[in-house]
TORZA-810215 format. One record per residue (C-alpha): x negated, y negated, z negated; residue in three letters. Coordinates in steps of 0.05 Angstrom, whole numbers. Layout:
BEGIN
+--------+--------+--------+------+
!     xx !     yy !     zz ! type !
+--------+--------+--------+------+
!      X !      Y !      Z !  ALA !
...
+--------+--------+--------+------+
//
This chain:
BEGIN
+--------+--------+--------+------+
!     xx !     yy !     zz ! type !
+--------+--------+--------+------+
!    -47 !   -334 !     67 !  MET !
!    -70 !   -297 !    130 !  SER !
!    -96 !   -221 !    119 !  PHE !
!   -144 !   -225 !    181 !  ASP !
!   -210 !   -196 !    164 !  ALA !
!   -275 !   -173 !    204 !  HIS !
!   -337 !   -149 !    178 !  PRO !
!   -378 !   -213 !    222 !  ASP !
!   -332 !   -264 !    171 !  SER !
!   -340 !   -224 !     99 !  TYR !
!   -366 !   -262 !     47 !  ARG !
!   -363 !   -204 !    -10 !  HIS !
!   -373 !   -139 !     16 !  TRP !
!   -425 !   -108 !     68 !  LYS !
!   -408 !    -43 !    112 !  LEU !
!   -465 !    -19 !    136 !  ARG !
!   -463 !     53 !    179 !  VAL !
!   -517 !    101 !    183 !  GLU !
!   -503 !    157 !    223 !  GLY !
!   -443 !    204 !    190 !  GLU !
!   -449 !    153 !    117 !  LEU !
!   -422 !     84 !    104 !  ALA !
!   -447 !     43 !     57 !  TRP !
!   -391 !     -2 !     28 !  LEU !
!   -442 !    -65 !    -17 !  VAL !
!   -391 !   -106 !    -64 !  LEU !
!   -435 !   -175 !    -68 !  ASP !
!   -383 !   -209 !    -90 !  VAL !
!   -399 !   -292 !    -70 !  ASP !
!   -375 !   -319 !   -136 !  GLU !
!   -353 !   -385 !    -88 !  THR !
!   -313 !   -358 !    -49 !  ALA !
!   -251 !   -348 !    -84 !  GLY !
!   -185 !   -345 !    -46 !  ILE !
!   -161 !   -399 !    -83 !  VAL !
!   -196 !   -449 !   -120 !  PRO !
!   -197 !   -452 !   -196 !  GLY !
!   -240 !   -392 !   -214 !  TYR !
!   -310 !   -364 !   -201 !  GLU !
!   -320 !   -292 !   -185 !  LEU !
!   -371 !   -283 !   -230 !  LYS !
!   -399 !   -206 !   -243 !  LEU !
!   -380 !   -187 !   -172 !  ASN !
!   -299 !   -193 !   -205 !  SER !
!   -254 !   -196 !   -158 !  TYR !
!   -192 !   -226 !   -126 !  ASP !
!   -135 !   -219 !    -62 !  LEU !
!   -182 !   -248 !    -27 !  GLY !
!   -247 !   -196 !    -37 !  VAL !
!   -190 !   -143 !    -27 !  ASP !
!   -166 !   -166 !     39 !  ILE !
!   -244 !   -147 !     63 !  GLU !
!   -239 !    -83 !     21 !  LEU !
!   -178 !    -64 !     66 !  TYR !
!   -198 !    -83 !    121 !  ASP !
!   -271 !    -42 !    114 !  ALA !
!   -236 !     21 !     96 !  THR !
!   -178 !     16 !    156 !  GLN !
!   -246 !      1 !    206 !  ARG !
!   -285 !     57 !    178 !  LEU !
!   -217 !    103 !    195 !  ARG !
!   -213 !     78 !    262 !  PHE !
!   -275 !     51 !    290 !  GLU !
!   -322 !     96 !    261 !  HIS !
!   -299 !    165 !    268 !  PRO !
!   -359 !    198 !    264 !  ARG !
!   -363 !    163 !    194 !  VAL !
!   -355 !    230 !    143 !  ARG !
!   -381 !    199 !     73 !  THR !
!   -375 !    129 !     50 !  VAL !
!   -415 !     95 !    -18 !  VAL !
!   -382 !     54 !    -47 !  VAL !
!   -435 !     -1 !    -96 !  THR !
!   -460 !    -58 !   -118 !  SER !
!   -510 !   -112 !    -83 !  GLY !
!   -518 !   -144 !   -155 !  LYS !
!   -567 !   -122 !   -205 !  ASP !
!   -539 !    -84 !   -263 !  ARG !
!   -468 !   -106 !   -253 !  VAL !
!   -427 !    -50 !   -207 !  PHE !
!   -354 !    -90 !   -212 !  CYS !
!   -318 !   -125 !   -276 !  ALA !
!   -257 !   -113 !   -237 !  GLY !
!   -200 !   -163 !   -221 !  ALA !
!   -230 !   -233 !   -234 !  ASN !
!   -187 !   -261 !   -307 !  ILE !
!   -186 !   -331 !   -301 !  ARG !
!   -148 !   -312 !   -223 !  MET !
!   -108 !   -270 !   -274 !  LEU !
!    -93 !   -325 !   -323 !  ALA !
!    -77 !   -385 !   -282 !  ALA !
!    -30 !   -347 !   -213 !  SER !
!     53 !   -335 !   -229 !  SER !
!     82 !   -275 !   -237 !  HIS !
!     95 !   -255 !   -173 !  GLU !
!     15 !   -279 !   -153 !  TRP !
!     -2 !   -221 !   -203 !  LYS !
!     46 !   -175 !   -180 !  VAL !
!     37 !   -183 !   -108 !  ASN !
!    -49 !   -176 !   -111 !  PHE !
!    -34 !   -117 !   -156 !  CYS !
!     10 !    -73 !   -111 !  LYS !
!    -41 !    -98 !    -58 !  PHE !
!    -97 !    -69 !    -92 !  THR !
!    -66 !     -6 !   -109 !  ASN !
!    -30 !      8 !    -35 !  GLU !
!   -122 !     -6 !    -15 !  THR !
!   -140 !     43 !    -67 !  ARG !
!    -89 !    102 !    -52 !  ASN !
!   -103 !     89 !     22 !  GLY !
!   -192 !    112 !      1 !  MET !
!   -153 !    171 !    -17 !  GLU !
!   -120 !    183 !     35 !  ASP !
!   -174 !    182 !     75 !  ALA !
!   -207 !    236 !     41 !  THR !
!   -140 !    284 !     35 !  GLU !
!   -121 !    266 !    108 !  HIS !
!   -188 !    244 !    155 !  SER !
!   -232 !    278 !    115 !  GLY !
!   -272 !    215 !     99 !  GLN !
!   -299 !    220 !     13 !  THR !
!   -310 !    148 !    -15 !  TYR !
!   -363 !    169 !    -72 !  LEU !
!   -374 !    115 !   -120 !  ALA !
!   -451 !     96 !   -145 !  ALA !
!   -438 !     60 !   -199 !  VAL !
!   -502 !     24 !   -212 !  ASN !
!   -492 !    -19 !   -272 !  GLY !
!   -435 !    -42 !   -316 !  SER !
!   -365 !    -20 !   -291 !  CYS !
!   -308 !    -50 !   -323 !  ALA !
!   -234 !    -51 !   -311 !  GLY !
!   -208 !    -52 !   -248 !  GLY !
!   -279 !    -35 !   -226 !  GLY !
!   -271 !     29 !   -251 !  TYR !
!   -221 !     30 !   -222 !  GLU !
!   -238 !     26 !   -152 !  LEU !
!   -293 !     80 !   -183 !  ALA !
!   -241 !    129 !   -196 !  LEU !
!   -208 !    117 !   -126 !  ALA !
!   -262 !    150 !   -100 !  CYS !
!   -272 !    232 !   -108 !  ASP !
!   -338 !    233 !   -145 !  HIS !
!   -377 !    183 !   -182 !  ILE !
!   -446 !    176 !   -200 !  VAL !
!   -469 !    139 !   -263 !  LEU !
!   -537 !    113 !   -269 !  VAL !
!   -565 !    129 !   -325 !  ASP !
!   -603 !     68 !   -354 !  ASP !
!   -581 !     60 !   -435 !  ASN !
!   -544 !      2 !   -423 !  SER !
!   -499 !     15 !   -360 !  SER !
!   -422 !     39 !   -367 !  ALA !
!   -351 !     57 !   -351 !  VAL !
!   -301 !     14 !   -388 !  SER !
!   -223 !      2 !   -376 !  LEU !
!   -223 !    -57 !   -432 !  PRO !
!   -154 !    -85 !   -411 !  GLU !
!   -110 !    -61 !   -473 !  VAL !
!   -161 !    -87 !   -520 !  PRO !
!   -190 !   -146 !   -491 !  LEU !
!   -127 !   -173 !   -454 !  LEU !
!    -60 !   -151 !   -483 !  GLY !
!    -51 !   -121 !   -412 !  VAL !
!    -55 !    -50 !   -378 !  LEU !
!   -107 !    -28 !   -338 !  PRO !
!    -67 !    -36 !   -272 !  GLY !
!    -95 !    -10 !   -210 !  THR !
!    -85 !     68 !   -228 !  GLY !
!   -135 !     67 !   -278 !  GLY !
!    -93 !    103 !   -334 !  LEU !
!    -58 !    147 !   -290 !  THR !
!   -118 !    162 !   -258 !  ARG !
!   -147 !    185 !   -319 !  LEU !
!    -98 !    242 !   -343 !  VAL !
!    -73 !    252 !   -271 !  ASP !
!   -125 !    263 !   -225 !  LYS !
!   -198 !    260 !   -271 !  ARG !
!   -161 !    313 !   -321 !  ARG !
!   -183 !    267 !   -385 !  VAL !
!   -145 !    292 !   -439 !  ARG !
!    -90 !    249 !   -470 !  LYS !
!   -121 !    238 !   -534 !  ASP !
!   -195 !    213 !   -511 !  ARG !
!   -154 !    172 !   -455 !  ALA !
!   -122 !    138 !   -515 !  ASP !
!   -192 !    129 !   -542 !  VAL !
!   -223 !    111 !   -486 !  PHE !
!   -176 !     62 !   -465 !  ALA !
!   -177 !     15 !   -531 !  THR !
!   -248 !     20 !   -525 !  ARG !
!   -277 !    -53 !   -505 !  SER !
!   -346 !    -19 !   -495 !  ASP !
!   -337 !     32 !   -462 !  GLY !
!   -374 !    104 !   -459 !  MET !
!   -437 !    117 !   -421 !  ARG !
!   -482 !    174 !   -406 !  GLY !
!   -469 !    244 !   -413 !  LYS !
!   -416 !    219 !   -467 !  ALA !
!   -390 !    192 !   -402 !  ALA !
!   -390 !    269 !   -370 !  VAL !
!   -380 !    303 !   -421 !  GLN !
!   -296 !    267 !   -421 !  TRP !
!   -301 !    272 !   -351 !  GLY !
!   -298 !    199 !   -333 !  LEU !
!   -361 !    208 !   -293 !  VAL !
!   -379 !    268 !   -251 !  ASP !
!   -456 !    256 !   -268 !  GLU !
!   -501 !    206 !   -302 !  VAL !
!   -571 !    191 !   -261 !  VAL !
!   -638 !    166 !   -273 !  PRO !
!   -655 !     99 !   -242 !  PRO !
!   -713 !    127 !   -215 !  ARG !
!   -665 !    187 !   -181 !  ARG !
!   -608 !    144 !   -171 !  PHE !
!   -608 !    123 !    -99 !  ASP !
!   -633 !    198 !    -74 !  GLU !
!   -577 !    231 !   -112 !  VAL !
!   -533 !    187 !    -93 !  VAL !
!   -551 !    205 !    -17 !  ARG !
!   -555 !    276 !    -28 !  GLU !
!   -480 !    279 !    -55 !  ARG !
!   -464 !    236 !      7 !  ALA !
!   -493 !    293 !     45 !  LEU !
!   -470 !    341 !     20 !  GLU !
!   -391 !    315 !     19 !  ALA !
!   -412 !    301 !     93 !  ALA !
!   -423 !    371 !     98 !  ARG !
!   -354 !    389 !     87 !  ASN !
!   -312 !    335 !    127 !  SER !
!   -272 !    360 !    184 !  THR !
!   -286 !    290 !    221 !  ARG !
!   -327 !    289 !    288 !  PRO !
!   -380 !    287 !    308 !  GLN !
!   -388 !    259 !    381 !  ASP !
!   -325 !    223 !    381 !  ALA !
!   -317 !    139 !    395 !  GLN !
!   -276 !     93 !    352 !  GLY !
!   -235 !     37 !    383 !  ILE !
!   -234 !    -32 !    353 !  GLU !
!   -181 !    -63 !    310 !  LEU !
!   -189 !   -128 !    359 !  THR !
!   -151 !   -185 !    333 !  PRO !
!    -68 !   -186 !    334 !  LEU !
!    -30 !   -222 !    384 !  GLU !
!     14 !   -267 !    341 !  ARG !
!     43 !   -330 !    338 !  GLU !
!     76 !   -361 !    265 !  THR !
!    114 !   -426 !    257 !  ASP !
!    173 !   -445 !    216 !  ASP !
!    211 !   -404 !    244 !  ASP !
!    173 !   -335 !    247 !  GLY !
!    116 !   -283 !    268 !  VAL !
!    118 !   -270 !    335 !  ARG !
!     73 !   -201 !    356 !  TYR !
!     69 !   -165 !    431 !  ARG !
!    112 !   -117 !    395 !  TYR !
!    159 !   -142 !    325 !  VAL !
!    188 !   -202 !    314 !  GLN !
!    208 !   -233 !    253 !  ALA !
!    258 !   -296 !    251 !  LYS !
!    272 !   -331 !    189 !  TYR !
!    338 !   -356 !    163 !  ASP !
!    328 !   -399 !     99 !  ARG !
!    400 !   -411 !     88 !  GLU !
!    418 !   -344 !     70 !  LEU !
!    349 !   -329 !     47 !  GLY !
!    335 !   -270 !     96 !  LEU !
!    288 !   -265 !    154 !  VAL !
!    313 !   -221 !    217 !  LYS !
!    262 !   -159 !    240 !  ILE !
!    264 !   -132 !    303 !  THR !
!    218 !    -80 !    332 !  VAL !
!    211 !    -60 !    403 !  HIS !
!    209 !      2 !    438 !  ALA !
!    146 !     -1 !    497 !  SER !
!    114 !     59 !    542 !  THR !
!     48 !     27 !    534 !  ASP !
!      2 !     82 !    514 !  GLU !
!    -28 !     35 !    462 !  ASN !
!     35 !     23 !    423 !  TRP !
!     38 !     67 !    373 !  PRO !
!    -22 !     43 !    338 !  LEU !
!     -4 !    -36 !    358 !  THR !
!     58 !    -43 !    326 !  VAL !
!     35 !     -1 !    266 !  THR !
!    -14 !    -51 !    256 !  ARG !
!     46 !   -109 !    269 !  GLU !
!     91 !    -79 !    224 !  LEU !
!     34 !    -78 !    173 !  ASP !
!     12 !   -148 !    179 !  ASP !
!     81 !   -169 !    175 !  LEU !
!     98 !   -133 !    119 !  ILE !
!     36 !   -159 !     82 !  LEU !
!     56 !   -236 !    107 !  ARG !
!    122 !   -240 !     74 !  LEU !
!    111 !   -207 !     16 !  ARG !
!     62 !   -263 !     -5 !  THR !
!     81 !   -323 !     44 !  ASN !
!    155 !   -314 !     35 !  GLU !
!    175 !   -291 !    -32 !  THR !
!    241 !   -322 !    -29 !  GLU !
!    266 !   -289 !     40 !  LEU !
!    298 !   -228 !    -12 !  GLY !
!    331 !   -193 !     49 !  THR !
!    299 !   -158 !    106 !  TRP !
!    340 !   -138 !    160 !  VAL !
!    311 !    -81 !    206 !  PHE !
!    343 !    -86 !    274 !  THR !
!    305 !    -46 !    342 !  THR !
!    316 !    -53 !    417 !  ALA !
!    290 !    -24 !    483 !  GLY !
!    290 !     50 !    506 !  ASP !
!    304 !    114 !    449 !  PRO !
!    274 !    150 !    515 !  GLU !
!    212 !    115 !    508 !  ALA !
!    207 !    109 !    437 !  VAL !
!    216 !    196 !    446 !  LEU !
!    168 !    205 !    490 !  ALA !
!    109 !    167 !    445 !  GLN !
!    133 !    206 !    384 !  GLU !
!    118 !    274 !    420 !  HIS !
!     52 !    248 !    448 !  ARG !
!     34 !    220 !    377 !  LEU !
!     46 !    287 !    332 !  LEU !
!     27 !    331 !    388 !  THR !
!    -39 !    296 !    395 !  ASP !
!    -92 !    339 !    343 !  ASP !
!   -151 !    282 !    364 !  SER !
!   -177 !    255 !    309 !  TRP !
!   -145 !    187 !    334 !  LEU !
!    -79 !    220 !    334 !  GLY !
!    -86 !    241 !    268 !  ASN !
!   -105 !    169 !    238 !  GLU !
!    -47 !    137 !    281 !  ILE !
!      3 !    187 !    242 !  ARG !
!    -30 !    175 !    171 !  HIS !
!    -33 !     93 !    192 !  PHE !
!     39 !     95 !    195 !  TYR !
!     56 !    137 !    146 !  LYS !
!     17 !     93 !     94 !  ARG !
!     62 !     29 !    136 !  VAL !
!    130 !     58 !    111 !  LEU !
!    101 !     72 !     46 !  LYS !
!     77 !     -5 !     37 !  ARG !
!    153 !    -10 !     58 !  LEU !
!    179 !     40 !     13 !  ASP !
!    147 !     -5 !    -49 !  VAL !
!    160 !    -83 !    -23 !  THR !
!    207 !   -113 !    -77 !  SER !
!    263 !   -139 !    -19 !  ARG !
!    333 !   -111 !      2 !  SER !
!    327 !    -72 !     56 !  LEU !
!    372 !    -63 !    114 !  ILE !
!    390 !    -31 !    179 !  ALA !
!    429 !    -52 !    235 !  LEU !
!    455 !     -1 !    290 !  ILE !
!    484 !    -32 !    350 !  GLU !
!    485 !    -18 !    423 !  PRO !
!    405 !    -24 !    451 !  GLY !
!    376 !     -4 !    394 !  SER !
!    328 !     50 !    389 !  CYS !
!    330 !     77 !    320 !  PHE !
!    313 !    145 !    341 !  VAL !
!    265 !    192 !    304 !  GLY !
!    204 !    144 !    271 !  MET !
!    235 !     98 !    287 !  LEU !
!    295 !    118 !    254 !  LEU !
!    247 !    131 !    190 !  GLU !
!    247 !     47 !    186 !  LEU !
!    326 !     52 !    189 !  ALA !
!    316 !    106 !    131 !  PHE !
!    269 !     66 !     98 !  ALA !
!    323 !     14 !     85 !  CYS !
!    370 !     12 !     26 !  ASP !
!    428 !      8 !     71 !  ARG !
!    442 !     29 !    140 !  GLN !
!    511 !     -1 !    191 !  TYR !
!    522 !     22 !    255 !  ILE !
!    562 !    -11 !    298 !  LEU !
!    629 !     30 !    331 !  ASP !
!    639 !      2 !    394 !  GLY !
!    611 !    -44 !    447 !  PRO !
!    552 !    -91 !    442 !  PRO !
!    594 !   -155 !    409 !  ILE !
!    583 !   -195 !    466 !  ASP !
!    589 !   -150 !    521 !  ASP !
!    657 !   -119 !    507 !  GLU !
!    672 !    -89 !    573 !  ASP !
!    617 !    -58 !    560 !  SER !
!    605 !     30 !    557 !  ASP !
!    546 !     18 !    516 !  GLU !
!    551 !     40 !    446 !  ARG !
!    498 !     55 !    383 !  ALA !
!    472 !    117 !    366 !  ALA !
!    412 !    144 !    322 !  ILE !
!    372 !    214 !    338 !  GLN !
!    340 !    255 !    293 !  LEU !
!    268 !    280 !    309 !  THR !
!    216 !    326 !    271 !  PRO !
!    188 !    267 !    259 !  ALA !
!    239 !    261 !    195 !  ASN !
!    229 !    320 !    180 !  PHE !
!    160 !    316 !    144 !  GLY !
!    103 !    275 !    188 !  PRO !
!    115 !    217 !    145 !  PHE !
!    134 !    225 !     75 !  PRO !
!    144 !    177 !     22 !  MET !
!    101 !    175 !    -43 !  GLY !
!    138 !    223 !    -82 !  ASN !
!    119 !    276 !    -34 !  GLY !
!    186 !    287 !      5 !  ILE !
!    217 !    248 !     64 !  THR !
!    264 !    204 !     69 !  ARG !
!    313 !    249 !     90 !  LEU !
!    311 !    292 !     27 !  GLN !
!    302 !    227 !    -18 !  SER !
!    372 !    214 !     15 !  ARG !
!    412 !    280 !     13 !  PHE !
!    361 !    298 !    -65 !  TYR !
!    383 !    366 !    -82 !  GLY !
!    409 !    392 !    -10 !  GLU !
!    383 !    421 !     52 !  ASP !
!    366 !    386 !     97 !  VAL !
!    346 !    429 !    153 !  THR !
!    415 !    434 !    170 !  ARG !
!    399 !    378 !    201 !  LEU !
!    345 !    392 !    239 !  SER !
!    392 !    414 !    298 !  GLU !
!    413 !    357 !    309 !  LEU !
!    367 !    348 !    376 !  ASP !
!    422 !    308 !    416 !  LYS !
!    435 !    222 !    401 !  PRO !
!    488 !    224 !    345 !  VAL !
!    546 !    167 !    345 !  ASP !
!    583 !    125 !    298 !  ALA !
!    627 !    159 !    282 !  VAL !
!    583 !    224 !    260 !  GLU !
!    532 !    188 !    234 !  ALA !
!    574 !    167 !    177 !  ALA !
!    604 !    224 !    175 !  ASP !
!    540 !    261 !    166 !  LEU !
!    527 !    209 !    115 !  GLY !
!    463 !    184 !    160 !  LEU !
!    484 !    122 !    145 !  VAL !
!    515 !     76 !     94 !  THR !
!    585 !     47 !    138 !  GLU !
!    606 !     45 !    210 !  ALA !
!    646 !    -27 !    232 !  PHE !
!    675 !    -28 !    291 !  ASP !
!    668 !    -79 !    337 !  ASP !
!    725 !   -128 !    320 !  ILE !
!    701 !   -131 !    240 !  ASP !
!    626 !   -129 !    251 !  TRP !
!    601 !   -195 !    253 !  VAL !
!    656 !   -202 !    187 !  ASP !
!    633 !   -144 !    146 !  GLU !
!    551 !   -153 !    166 !  ILE !
!    569 !   -231 !    146 !  ARG !
!    599 !   -207 !     86 !  ILE !
!    540 !   -159 !     61 !  VAL !
!    494 !   -207 !     70 !  LEU !
!    526 !   -257 !     37 !  GLU !
!    532 !   -219 !    -18 !  GLY !
!    475 !   -193 !    -26 !  ARG !
!    447 !   -262 !    -29 !  ALA !
!    492 !   -281 !    -90 !  SER !
!    463 !   -232 !   -128 !  LEU !
!    400 !   -234 !   -182 !  SER !
!    335 !   -219 !   -139 !  PRO !
!    308 !   -191 !   -206 !  ASP !
!    363 !   -131 !   -222 !  ALA !
!    367 !   -130 !   -139 !  LEU !
!    277 !   -109 !   -152 !  THR !
!    304 !    -64 !   -201 !  GLY !
!    354 !    -39 !   -169 !  MET !
!    323 !    -16 !   -106 !  GLU !
!    265 !      9 !   -132 !  ALA !
!    299 !     62 !   -176 !  ASN !
!    347 !     86 !   -120 !  HIS !
!    289 !     87 !    -74 !  ARG !
!    248 !    138 !   -107 !  PHE !
!    285 !    210 !   -136 !  VAL !
!    269 !    273 !   -156 !  GLY !
!    187 !    292 !   -153 !  PRO !
!    133 !    240 !   -191 !  GLU !
!     68 !    238 !   -162 !  THR !
!      3 !    205 !   -175 !  LEU !
!     26 !    146 !   -129 !  GLU !
!     96 !    132 !   -157 !  THR !
!     78 !    137 !   -222 !  LYS !
!     30 !     82 !   -206 !  ILE !
!     75 !     35 !   -177 !  PHE !
!    138 !     56 !   -219 !  ALA !
!    117 !     73 !   -282 !  ARG !
!     58 !     33 !   -294 !  LEU !
!     71 !    -27 !   -248 !  THR !
!    136 !    -31 !   -280 !  ALA !
!    100 !    -35 !   -361 !  TRP !
!     52 !    -92 !   -322 !  GLN !
!     96 !   -133 !   -302 !  ASN !
!    136 !   -131 !   -370 !  TRP !
!     69 !   -135 !   -412 !  ILE !
!     50 !   -199 !   -360 !  PHE !
!    122 !   -234 !   -376 !  ASN !
!    104 !   -223 !   -450 !  ARG !
!     75 !   -277 !   -485 !  PRO !
!     19 !   -237 !   -523 !  GLY !
!    -14 !   -233 !   -454 !  ALA !
!     17 !   -290 !   -413 !  SER !
!     29 !   -344 !   -464 !  GLY !
!    -10 !   -401 !   -481 !  PRO !
!    -34 !   -363 !   -548 !  GLU !
!    -33 !   -297 !   -506 !  GLY !
!    -98 !   -255 !   -490 !  ALA !
!   -109 !   -275 !   -412 !  LEU !
!   -102 !   -341 !   -428 !  ARG !
!   -151 !   -345 !   -502 !  ARG !
!   -205 !   -304 !   -458 !  TYR !
!   -271 !   -321 !   -459 !  GLY !
!   -254 !   -386 !   -500 !  THR !
!   -274 !   -357 !   -572 !  GLY !
!   -210 !   -367 !   -599 !  GLN !
!   -168 !   -299 !   -617 !  LYS !
!   -102 !   -281 !   -586 !  ALA !
!    -42 !   -289 !   -618 !  VAL !
!     16 !   -220 !   -606 !  PHE !
!     76 !   -219 !   -634 !  ASP !
!     82 !   -160 !   -674 !  ARG !
!    154 !   -139 !   -661 !  LYS !
!    146 !    -69 !   -620 !  ARG !
!    205 !    -78 !   -579 !  VAL !
+--------+--------+--------+------+
//
């Protein structure tokens, strides 16, 4: 499975840029599902539709800095979007459904991130029926305009019709983002027909309803109003997101700065990130990491442990980071927030993450965030394994990058999560490399092994990880990674996703007589009536 996309090859979206406004028009090709076996009727979507959406949102941020408002609408008559394709969900394996929901959530969070941090507001122009994931897509926008044609409605029919949840943030955004009262949210999410007209406005489900004859005019007015409040530059030139340099084979994936090598016997992949002085390194390495995470999640589900290493000159990373963090241009801002989102994607990835810090590595500042995103960190206390006479030693270095620019979904830094409840400002005074012993003493790594024990100790760690239940590890890691505050993001990825995963495995949803399997057959679903 590839996540490559380009507007010239889109099958489901049309991207049109008109000065400071952009139009993202959903016009799904029913025959172009990403896998065979279903038709994408009623502008419903699957992973392929969302890969194009993600690509479009990225290009709008990097290639179109003058765009201030993005209007999301439909190219179909009287249908905005019916949400995730039911036939696809019913036929998909559990891991496919989970990966699909996770990716769609990340894309919608990215749209909200664009509004909050890039001044690029998303507006939903709902010009037809808008159900399930279609309404969740609208909820990810900052303003929802609904056509008032006596038939178009917004709805979340997953519970009453499908026996599952609105799994891409619908329930959470209703009460947290749009502040819909919980009793009304309960009523709305158990009505299969949804709500329309003034009632939808009164309940806060949409921002306004507009007659069909004025719909286009009002949508444009609202888009221009949002654009006037934006801080996006008016005269900047975008940069093209050209295809990544990538080689793949049975042994791994190799990009320009990131390499992934598979060890199928141990069920792991070793990921090495290389430093560079190339001025394009920050954006390129971020794009490569993003692509690799998505590919490994989808294509290599049995490689359950990801081992992160780095290689290169720490000074090069420090120089790149200094330029990035002090760059007040729109592009510097975009790269910083892109790197933040990639780290967040890593945070919610259901794999064991382990960092190995050895001589020759460059885990400093922004790359040290990769190590802090891992579940464990091991540092070699001694010379390189293959050169015992060397004076080279492993070290890490904290920088301003570790104290705010790249927060987790819970709104705090990885250092604050690591030392939850403690004041981590004491660590900000460490403006020098920290060796293995000091790193272990400060709690910045899990353990420091000397060169005599390193190979055996790491082997035992990796073999031990491979011997444990993947399901138990997934649950354990997800719990440990997110301490402290709960936010809209963590609710979606933790609470909502956990319940949806459980429901997807229950016979009432995915069993032979479950609601997903029987949807559209005329047969009534059979539920296990025990409340567990």
